[in-house]
Backbone as a ProteinNet text record, in pm:
[ID]
protein_1_A
[PRIMARY]
MAAAINAVRANCRKVICIGRNYADHIKELNNARPKQPFFFLKPPSSILLPNAGPVLQPRGVIMHYEVELGLVMGKQVKDLDPADTEGAVRAIDSYILAIDMTARNVQDEAKRKGLPWSIAKGFDTFLPISGVIPKSRIPDPHDAELWLSVNGEVRQKDSTGLMLFRIPRQLADISSVMTLEPGDIVLTGTPKGVGKVGAGDVMKAGLSVGGRAIEEAGIEVPVVDREGLYEFKET
[TERTIARY]
1233.8	1305.8	1310	1243.2	1252.7	1395.4	1373.2	1555.9	1633.8	1652	1764	1767.9	1694.9	1729.3	1789.6	1726.2	1754.5	1920.4	1939.5	2090.4	2167.1	2142.1	2235.2	2258.7	2154.6	2225.3	2305.3	2262.8	2329.9	2475.1	2493	2624.3	2696.5	2679.1	2741.4	2835.9	2961.4	3069.7	3097.3	3067.3	3109.2	3014.8	3003.2	2932.7	3036.2	3101.4	3197.5	3126.6	3140.7	3042.3	3164	3155.2	3168.6	3129.1	3213.1	3183	3204.3	3136.4	3195.5	3230.2	3118.8	3119.9	3031.9	2931.9	2890.5	2899.5	2926.7	3015.2	2899.6	2767	2672.3	2651.9	2662.2	2624.4	2769.9	2878.2	3005.8	2968.6	2934.1	2922.5	2780.7	2667.3	2546.9	2609.9	2688.2	2762.4	2880.8	2917.6	3072.3	3189.3	3195.2	3283.4	3394.1	3523	3637.8	3604.2	3641.5	3634	3779.3	3752.9	3829.9	3921.7	4052.3	4171.7	4139.3	4099.8	4070.2	3944.3	3911.7	3788.3	3795.9	3719.4	3707	3597.6	3640	3503.4	3559.9	3408.3	3398.1	3321.3	3303.5	3233.7	3092.1	2977.9	2893.1	2867.9	2817.8	2824.8	2703.1	2686.4	2588.5	2461	2485.8	2382.2	2279.1	2324.2	2251.1	2139.4	2178	2102.5	1949.4	1845.6	1726.5	1648.8	1607.4	1533.3	1418.2	1376.1	1239.4	1145.3	1032.3	925.8	986.1	1083.9	1105.5	1094.2	1010	1006.6	1021	1020.1	1075.6	1197.1	1263.1	1372.6	1343.1	1419.4	1444.9	1541.2	1454.7	1549.9	1564	1724.5	1762.9	1749.1	1728	1688	1811	1751.7	1852.7	1919.4	1903.4	1978.7	1902.3	1963.3	1930.3	1968.5	1856.2	1876.6	1867.2	1972.3	1949.4	1929.4	1902.3	1885.8	1980.8	2026.6	2124.8	2112.4	2026.4	2006.1	2091.2	2118.9	2280.7	2253.7	2312.8	2337.8	2393.3	2378.7	2494.1	2529.8	2624.9	2701.2	2700.7	2630.3	2679.6	2784.3	2884.5	3001.8	2978.7	3031.6	2994.2	3148.2	3258.3	3395.8	3472.2	3587.2	3681.8	3774	3800	3872.4	3980.1	4108.1	4212.9	4291.7	4350.3	4441.6	4392.8	4265.7	4184.2	4282.9	4303.7	4370.3	4270.5	4261.7	4139	4097.5	4182.4	4162.7	4077	4074.2	4008.2	3863.6	3791.4	3665.2	3567.9	3610.3	3555.2	3571.8	3650.7	3695.5	3618.2	3598.7	3514	3368.9	3298.2	3191.6	3183.9	3258.4	3250.4	3251	3284.7	3315.2	3176.1	3078.8	2929.7	2845.2	2765.7	2702.4	2547.3	2519.7	2392.8	2387.2	2271.4	2278.8	2129.6	2146	2078.1	2054	1934.1	1932.2	1938.3	1992.3	2011.3	1981.3	1963	1941	2043.4	2165	2267.5	2207.5	2137.6	2105.1	2207.4	2211.2	2325.5	2252.9	2342.7	2314.7	2411.7	2343.8	2393	2470.4	2418.5	2493.9	2583.1	2559.3	2654.5	2790.8	2762.7	2870.1	2960.3	2841.7	2935	2982	2957.8	3029.2	3184.7	3158.3	3291.9	3378.2	3347.3	3413.2	3490.5	3413.6	3491.3	3586.9	3582.1	3700.7	3773.2	3784.1	3870.9	3855.1	3691.7	3698.7	3633.4	3644.6	3564.1	3427.7	3348.7	3225.7	3126.7	3185.4	3082.9	2972.8	2961.4	2857.6	2739.9	2760.8	2665.7	2618.2	2669.7	2620.4	2585.4	2630.2	2617.7	2472.4	2357.8	2255.6	2170.5	2129.3	2031	1923.7	1882.8	1796.9	1864.8	1957.6	2035.7	2060.9	2031.7	2060.3	1934	1821.1	1732.9	1757.3	1753.5	1775.1	1665.7	1663.9	1542.3	1565.3	1513.3	1501.5	1638.5	1655.1	1804.2	1759.6	1865.8	1850.4	1913.1	1877.2	1972.4	2084	2182.4	2288.4	2211	2137.6	2074.8	1984.6	1926	1837.6	1890.1	2018.4	2102.5	2212.4	2209.2	2311.5	2463.5	2404.4	2531.7	2505.5	2581.6	2532.1	2598.9	2648.3	2674.3	2567.7	2435.1	2347.2	2214	2197.4	2058.6	2042.4	1864.3	1865.4	1788.1	1876.4	1836.6	1730.1	1640	1521.4	1493.4	1472.8	1425.7	1310.8	1206.5	1116.7	1061.9	1026.7	997.7	828.8	752.8	593.7	565.9	576.5	535.3	623.3	724.7	796.4	932.2	966.1	1104	1182.7	1303.5	1404.9	1571.5	1562.5	1699.9	1637.4	1701.7	1675.3	1793.2	1858.7	1986.3	2059.7	2141.7	2174.9	2319.6	2336.5	2468.5	2563.9	2546	2629.2	2733.8	2679.2	2747.3	2832.1	2861.6	2972.9	3117.6	3184.5	3319.3	3436.3	3386.9	3521.2	3355.8	3413.7	3352	3364.6	3289	3302.6	3397.4	3457.9	3615.5	3716.8	3715.8	3816.5	3771.7	3647.3	3599.5	3652.1	3640.8	3674.9	3816.1	3896.2	4042.5	4120.7	4043	4110.2	4038.1	3942.5	3913.4	3962.9	3992.4	4050.2	4207	4270.6	4388.7	4429.4	4317.5	4344.3	4295.4	4176.8	4108.2	4085.9	4046.8	3983	3863.9	3807.5	3638.2	3599.8	3504.2	3451.3	3348.5	3293.9	3145.5	3022.7	2973.4	2842.5	2876.9	2995.7	3018.7	2919.7	2894.3	2792	2891.3	2913.5	2964.9	2862.8	2817.3	2755	2859.5	2768	2859.5	2877.4	2771.9	2809.6	2624.6	2600.8	2480.7	2497.4	2383.7	2350.3	2304	2327	2271.6	2108.7	2100.1	1941.7	1916.5	2014.1	2031.6	1948	1917.6	1804.6	1759.8	1685.5	1648.6	1507.7	1482.8	1374.1	1382.9	1231.1	1197.3	1079.3	1042	956.2	826.8	763.4	616.1	646.1	757.3	771.8	794.8	755.8	760.6	872.6	947.7	1078.4	1023.1	1055.4	1007.2	1129.9	1198.3	1316.8	1315.4	1371.7	1374.6	1442.6	1486.3	1557.2	1493.7	1544.8	1510.8	1589.2	1584.1	1693.9	1627.3	1682.7	1616.3	1473	1437.7	1323.8	1230.3	1238.7	1164.2	1202.4	1105.6	1118.7	1168.9	1283.9	1345	1227.8	1143.1	1046.4	1136.8	1211	1279.9	1347.5	1371.8	1480.6	1403.3	1247.5	1164.8	1170.4	1194.1	1196.1	1091.7	1022.1	947.4	901.6	956.5	994.5	925.8	876.5	857.2	967.9	940.2	1044	975.3	1006	937.1	1073.2	1020.9	1092.9	1190.2	1304.4	1361.5	1393.7	1332.4	1331.3	1496.7	1493.8	1689.5	1731.3	1861	1948.4	2005	2040.3	2120.1	2025.6	2099.3	2063	2186.5	2171.6	2297.3	2325	2458.9	2482.5	2626.1	2702.3	2838.1	2930.9	3014.8	3116.6	3246.4
-1954.9	-1917.8	-2063.7	-2126.3	-2261.8	-2361.5	-2324.9	-2371.3	-2312.3	-2187.1	-2118	-2138.6	-2137.6	-2197	-2341	-2429.6	-2567.2	-2570.7	-2488.1	-2467.9	-2440.7	-2355.4	-2290.4	-2427.9	-2490.3	-2644	-2730.2	-2744.2	-2849.8	-2809.7	-2684	-2602.9	-2603.1	-2614.2	-2564.6	-2683.1	-2671.9	-2757.9	-2722.4	-2592.7	-2580.8	-2470.6	-2448.1	-2334	-2273.1	-2153.3	-2113.3	-1968.3	-2013.3	-1924.4	-1834.2	-1686.5	-1620.6	-1588.2	-1604.1	-1610.9	-1462.8	-1439.9	-1319.7	-1199.3	-1161.9	-1045.4	-942.9	-917.6	-816.6	-815.2	-684.2	-666.6	-732.4	-649.4	-677.9	-848.7	-948	-1086.2	-1132.6	-1086.2	-1139.7	-1102.8	-983.7	-964.7	-1048.9	-1088.3	-1173.9	-1308.3	-1368.4	-1511.8	-1498.7	-1408.1	-1403.5	-1434.2	-1415.6	-1433.5	-1362	-1401.5	-1273.5	-1209.5	-1080.6	-1026.6	-1063.6	-1104	-1209.4	-1041.3	-1071	-975.8	-990.7	-1082.5	-1099.5	-1197.8	-1210	-1262	-1388.3	-1484.6	-1615	-1705.1	-1797.4	-1884.7	-2038.6	-2092.1	-2241.8	-2275.5	-2423.9	-2490	-2517	-2533.8	-2602.1	-2702.1	-2787.3	-2915.6	-2853.2	-2866	-2809.4	-2939.5	-3058.2	-3125.8	-3062.1	-2954.7	-2899.7	-2792.5	-2754.2	-2659.9	-2716	-2643	-2648.6	-2533.7	-2589.4	-2526	-2472.2	-2329.9	-2264.6	-2382	-2412.3	-2492.3	-2602	-2671.7	-2810.8	-2871.9	-2833.2	-2885.6	-2794.1	-2879.6	-2802.4	-2803.7	-2735.1	-2737.9	-2861.4	-2961.1	-3080	-3097.4	-3080.8	-3071.1	-3234.5	-3240.9	-3362.6	-3376.8	-3492.7	-3534.2	-3483.5	-3399.6	-3360.4	-3225.3	-3155.3	-3061.9	-2930.1	-2834.7	-2688.6	-2642.1	-2579	-2533.2	-2400.7	-2286.1	-2169.5	-2102.7	-1985.1	-1947.8	-1830.2	-1808.2	-1690.4	-1633.1	-1578.7	-1476.8	-1419.6	-1453.4	-1380.8	-1374.7	-1249.4	-1237.8	-1344.4	-1410.3	-1499.6	-1457	-1499.3	-1491.7	-1612.1	-1625.9	-1697.7	-1666.1	-1742	-1710	-1744	-1662.5	-1668.7	-1699.4	-1679.7	-1692.1	-1773.5	-1814	-1856.5	-1772.7	-1773.7	-1689.3	-1716.7	-1659.6	-1725.8	-1609.4	-1588.7	-1491.8	-1351.9	-1326.9	-1195.3	-1086.3	-976.9	-868	-832.1	-777	-742.7	-556	-518.5	-374.4	-375.9	-502.9	-506.5	-524	-407.3	-392.4	-453.4	-414.6	-452.9	-576.8	-658.5	-784.6	-865.6	-843.1	-864	-899.8	-785.8	-774.2	-852.3	-828.3	-929.4	-1076.1	-1085.5	-1239.2	-1332.3	-1205.8	-1271.1	-1279.9	-1365.1	-1420.4	-1340.4	-1389.8	-1354.2	-1331	-1322.2	-1313.2	-1395.9	-1475.5	-1528.6	-1472.7	-1499.6	-1473.2	-1599.7	-1646.9	-1771.3	-1748.7	-1871	-1861.3	-2014	-1974	-2055.1	-2138.7	-2247.1	-2312.9	-2383.1	-2369.2	-2411.8	-2494.6	-2648.2	-2660.2	-2650.1	-2562.1	-2461.9	-2546.9	-2668.4	-2714.3	-2823.8	-2877.3	-2950	-2890.9	-2750.2	-2669.1	-2594.3	-2575.2	-2536	-2626.2	-2765.7	-2886.1	-2910.5	-2898.4	-2914.9	-2803.5	-2679	-2589.8	-2555.7	-2625.2	-2670.9	-2759.9	-2865.2	-3010.7	-2956.2	-2829.1	-2819.6	-2944.9	-2963.8	-3078.2	-2989.5	-3032.7	-2957.3	-2938.6	-2849.8	-2848.4	-2870.1	-2930.6	-2962.4	-2983.7	-3130.9	-3164.9	-3021.7	-2937.8	-2842.1	-2720.3	-2722.4	-2698.6	-2751.5	-2887.2	-2959.6	-3068.8	-3044.7	-3130.5	-3119.7	-3220.2	-3176	-3062.5	-2986	-2878.6	-2758	-2774.8	-2680.4	-2545	-2542.3	-2395.1	-2371.1	-2324	-2306.9	-2154.2	-2154.4	-2010.4	-1974.9	-1883	-1810.2	-1817.4	-1763.2	-1757.3	-1682.4	-1696.3	-1633.5	-1470.7	-1410.4	-1242.9	-1185.6	-1096.1	-1075.9	-941.7	-923.7	-837.2	-707.4	-658	-537	-508.5	-624.5	-581.2	-535.4	-533.7	-508	-412.4	-316.6	-235.6	-226.2	-215.6	-247	-324	-448.1	-566.4	-472.7	-390.3	-318.7	-227.1	-213.6	-139.6	-179.2	-313	-349.7	-426.4	-438.4	-439.5	-616.4	-667.2	-800	-836.3	-917.3	-927.7	-1085.1	-1139.5	-1253.8	-1285.4	-1345.6	-1346.1	-1466.4	-1507.6	-1648.8	-1632.4	-1705.1	-1673.6	-1552	-1461.3	-1351.6	-1236.4	-1267.2	-1182.7	-1150.8	-1039.4	-996.7	-1027.3	-1096.5	-1129.7	-1057.9	-1045.3	-987.7	-930.9	-780.7	-670.9	-565.3	-591.5	-492.5	-492.8	-386.1	-373.3	-399.6	-471	-519.9	-430.9	-316.1	-175.9	-220.4	-307.5	-310.7	-440.8	-480.9	-629.4	-522.4	-637.5	-589.6	-580.2	-693.4	-718.3	-712.3	-620.6	-618.1	-751.5	-729.2	-870.1	-864.7	-783.2	-760.1	-842.8	-789.7	-869.5	-1016	-1051	-1190	-1255.7	-1230.8	-1327.5	-1311.7	-1214.9	-1211.6	-1303.9	-1300.9	-1402.7	-1558.6	-1583.9	-1697.9	-1736.3	-1638.5	-1732.4	-1732.4	-1672.3	-1702.9	-1828.2	-1910	-2033.5	-2132.6	-2143.3	-2198	-2130.4	-2207.3	-2115	-2142.2	-2044.6	-2044	-2039.3	-2131.4	-2180.6	-2145.2	-2153.4	-2113.6	-2181.3	-2120	-2214.6	-2193.8	-2168.7	-2191.1	-2066.3	-2112.2	-2010.5	-1942.7	-1786	-1756.1	-1677.5	-1723.7	-1658.6	-1545.5	-1393.7	-1296.8	-1272	-1355.7	-1351.5	-1268.5	-1305.6	-1280.1	-1162	-1055.6	-955	-1016.6	-949.6	-936.1	-1037.8	-1069.8	-1154.4	-1320.6	-1338.2	-1513.6	-1569.1	-1698.7	-1748.6	-1866.4	-1925.3	-2073.9	-2068.6	-2171.9	-2222.2	-2352.2	-2426.4	-2549.3	-2602.4	-2742.4	-2782.1	-2724.7	-2706.7	-2613.1	-2442.4	-2416.8	-2255.1	-2248.6	-2146.6	-2077.7	-1956.9	-2000.1	-1868.8	-1824.6	-1681.7	-1608.8	-1513	-1484.4	-1401.2	-1306.8	-1183.1	-1122.6	-1013.8	-955.6	-839.4	-728.2	-623.1	-515.4	-371.8	-308.8	-223.4	-89.5	23.6	149.3	133.2	46.1	39.5	-19.2	-95.6	-168.3	-321.9	-428.6	-536.2	-601.1	-681	-781	-884.7	-873.1	-1014.9	-1187	-1171.4	-1300.8	-1338.4	-1262.6	-1277.4	-1339.9	-1385.7	-1418.1	-1577.7	-1608.4	-1742.2	-1725.4	-1878.1	-1917.4	-2063.6	-2106.3	-2241.6	-2255.1	-2380.5	-2425.6	-2538.7	-2565.6	-2659.3	-2766.9	-2870.1	-3000.1	-3104.5	-3185.6	-3280.9	-3384.2	-3419.2	-3489.9	-3639.6	-3725.8	-3868	-3942.7	-4057.9	-4099.9	-4138.4	-4181.4	-4253.8	-4138.2	-3985.4	-3914.6	-3878.8	-3880.9	-3806.9	-3752.9	-3619.2	-3559.9	-3649.5	-3672.9	-3725.2	-3687.6	-3667.8	-3604.6	-3673.1	-3616.9	-3676.2	-3735
-1140.3	-972.2	-929.5	-931.4	-863.2	-906.1	-1079.7	-1121.2	-1089.6	-1047.3	-998.5	-875.5	-755.9	-650.7	-624.3	-707.4	-721	-750.9	-838.4	-892.4	-793.8	-710.1	-607.6	-508.7	-484.8	-405.1	-493.7	-597.9	-673.9	-705.3	-741.7	-766.5	-634.3	-533.5	-408.4	-373.5	-362.1	-309.3	-147.6	-113.4	22	49.3	182.5	272.4	362.3	349.4	427.6	514.7	644.9	716.9	800.7	794.5	861.2	993.3	1096.3	1243.2	1343.3	1437.4	1495.4	1418.9	1336.9	1251.1	1281.5	1398.4	1449.3	1571.1	1636	1800.1	1867.5	1872	1952.5	1955.3	1850.8	1853.1	1940.8	1953.5	2020.4	2143.9	2191.7	2334.4	2404.9	2322.8	2353.7	2405	2295.5	2328.9	2431.9	2472.8	2573.1	2487.9	2344.3	2284.1	2268.5	2227.3	2186.5	2049.5	2037.4	1891.3	1862.2	1730.2	1622.6	1581.7	1551.7	1532.7	1336	1314.7	1143.6	1146.5	1016.5	979.1	1042	1083.6	1136.1	1062.8	1025	950.3	978.4	924.5	955	834.1	825.6	699.4	742.2	653.1	689.9	553.9	572.4	465.7	356.8	240.3	128.9	158.9	196.4	235	372.8	439.4	539.6	466.3	348.1	279.4	290.2	310.4	317.9	202.2	111.6	24.9	39.7	-18.9	8.6	-2.7	84.6	94.2	47.9	120.2	86.7	243.6	327.8	449.8	565.6	712.7	820.6	864.9	932.6	1013.7	1097.4	1114.3	1202.1	1334.5	1446.4	1569.7	1628.9	1630.9	1682.4	1822.5	1861	2020.4	2074.7	2188.3	2274.3	2285.6	2128.2	2089.4	2118.4	2187.6	2190.2	2073.4	2014.1	1845.7	1848.3	1798.5	1797.8	1660.1	1598	1488.2	1456.5	1348.1	1339.4	1167.3	1128.8	989.3	936	814	719.6	590.3	570.9	406.4	374.8	246.4	186.9	41.9	17.8	-128.3	-206.2	-337	-396.8	-499.6	-494.7	-578	-743.3	-810	-950.7	-1030.9	-968.3	-1042	-926.9	-964.7	-886	-832.2	-707.1	-664.5	-552.2	-560.7	-527.2	-486.6	-332.6	-300.3	-358.1	-330	-364.5	-249.8	-344.4	-241.8	-167.5	-47.9	-6.6	22.1	-65.8	-106.7	-307.1	-312.5	-450.2	-440.8	-384.2	-370.4	-511.8	-640.9	-753.5	-759.7	-785.4	-779.7	-702.1	-588	-455.6	-559.6	-596.1	-645.7	-758.5	-846.4	-1016.9	-961.9	-835.2	-808.7	-767.1	-698.5	-650.1	-762.7	-780.5	-881.9	-833.4	-742.6	-673.7	-497.6	-437.3	-285.5	-279.4	-146.3	-66.2	96	106.9	285.5	315.7	435.7	527.8	661.4	701.5	862.5	900.1	924	982.4	1137.9	1148.8	1265.3	1321.2	1456.7	1556.3	1650	1643.6	1811.7	1891.2	1952.2	2060.9	2187.6	2235	2354.1	2315.9	2161.6	2107.3	2076	2021.8	1985.4	2159.2	2225.8	2374.1	2426.6	2418.5	2464	2381.6	2263.3	2184.5	2213.7	2239.9	2266.6	2401.6	2494.3	2642.6	2653.5	2562.3	2527.2	2411.7	2343	2257.4	2138.9	2114.8	1995	1879.7	1745.8	1686.2	1688.1	1598.4	1622.8	1493.4	1426.3	1284.5	1298.2	1385.3	1402.9	1431.2	1527	1584.6	1468.3	1351.9	1245	1101.2	1132.5	1025.2	960.6	1044.9	1087.6	926.3	884.5	786	813	718.5	721.3	820.8	845.8	921.2	864.7	731.1	662.3	568.5	618.4	520.2	454.6	298.3	221.9	206.6	117.7	52.5	-114.7	-166	-322.8	-365.6	-455.6	-525.7	-548.1	-508.1	-507.9	-595.4	-707.8	-816	-735.2	-822.7	-722.4	-775.3	-834.6	-890.2	-766.8	-715.3	-586.5	-463.4	-472.6	-327.1	-400.2	-438.9	-486.5	-397.2	-260.1	-176.5	-68.2	-44.8	29.3	196.6	178.4	307.6	373.3	291	315.8	307.6	388.6	377.2	524.6	567.4	677.7	674.4	794.5	786.5	904.6	911.1	1016.9	1016.8	1153.1	1164.3	1300.3	1274.1	1384	1399.2	1539.4	1572.4	1627.6	1548.5	1593.4	1615.1	1494.8	1490	1594.5	1662.2	1762.6	1688.7	1627.3	1590.6	1669	1651.1	1726.5	1689.9	1562	1488	1402.1	1410.2	1300.8	1309.6	1202.9	1210.1	1067.3	1044.4	934	903.9	771.5	744.3	731.2	777.4	784.3	886.5	984.1	1089.9	1106.3	972	989.6	1017.2	1124.4	1167.5	1011.8	934.3	842.8	708.7	657.1	504.8	398.3	297.3	184.1	120.3	44	37.9	97.8	227.6	330.2	351.3	391.7	406.1	289.9	155.2	27.7	8.5	58.7	68.9	150.3	293.7	394.1	369.8	306.8	268.2	162.4	61.3	-48.4	-43.3	61.2	106.7	132.8	198.3	242.4	154	98.8	21.2	-84.7	-188	-348.5	-324.6	-342.1	-382.6	-521.4	-552.6	-656.8	-686.8	-819.5	-866.8	-796.7	-748	-670.8	-507.5	-470.2	-319.4	-270.2	-137.3	-55.6	70.5	70.8	181.5	265.4	381.5	493.1	555.3	569.4	591.8	761.7	806	971	1009.8	1147.1	1192.9	1316.9	1308.6	1410.4	1539.3	1644.4	1768.5	1760.4	1885	1870	1861.6	1839.9	1824.4	1962.2	1907.2	2051.7	1995.8	2114	2091.5	2019.3	1941.3	1885.6	1906.4	1904.9	1923	1850.7	1832.8	1753.5	1789.1	1674.7	1711.3	1697.1	1665.9	1642.6	1511.8	1428	1298.7	1285.8	1203.2	1201.6	1050.1	1047.1	920.8	925.5	782.2	809.4	642.8	624	537.9	521.5	434.6	388.6	308.8	361.6	281.9	259.8	148	110.7	122.2	176.1	164.5	201	293.3	383.5	286.5	176.5	94	73.3	110.2	125.2	-14	0.3	-127.7	-118.3	-198.3	-217.8	-213.7	-275.4	-314.1	-173.8	-78.5	36	159.6	123.7	233.5	212.6	388.9	453.4	541.7	516.1	652	654.2	775.2	767.3	911.8	952.1	1095.4	1126.5	1271	1331.4	1407.7	1366.8	1407.1	1471.8	1545.1	1582	1478.3	1491.2	1377.9	1423.1	1343.1	1364.2	1308.4	1359.5	1334.7	1463.2	1425.8	1539.5	1620.1	1597.6	1667.6	1757.2	1895.5	2038	2082.1	2132.9	2206.2	2312.1	2328	2442.8	2482.9	2580.2	2595.2	2570.2	2475.3	2413.5	2540.9
[MASK]
+++++++++++++++++++++++++++++++++++++++++++++++++++++++++++++++++++++++++++++++++++++++++++++++++++++++++++++++++++++++++++++++++++++++++++++++++++++++++++++++++++++++++++++++++++++++++++++++++++++++++++++++++++++++++++++++++++++++++++

């Protein structure tokens, strides 16, 4: 298992994140509902493997969690037909659970000023992931329940069936822009309930199918203050 998850990070050339893919999450952040899948990138260096240490909170950053189902690509995909459900499934090697951490105040400032917000998503440790989840453990990725808790209090808990854009459409739209390669990770969006965490908090996350917890999907990670040169200041 350790070798498999180490390979996920070693083989990942890009992390593609689908934004605004759950209606209630769009409402809670007062965002506009997209007419087509909207995506952005996180660097592979943001991946935090299981038991590899805490999430690090940079100075001056308001940090939010977002639990998501992740796809680990097993084949090259380019210009996938959005109606090709079987092709989309065949292209996926396995699944992971992930927490897409966001420096929310950094992102909000960038949005106000029309600037890129890669910094808000790209800090080291800003993508804690679970162990590798075999495809057989999630027969239908649109019929699983994601949850996340902070200090024992459940903050997010919803079905992947609430996705606005299903996985074949996500892969089709991404692959019409950039080729998906074996090892790439696609994060499929987060449900409602995102919120703030800080130093001293402990996040846990998991996934269940048919009411049964998937053991490989478990995440438990504390948050601590980050040392280093970075401190958020107005751009």
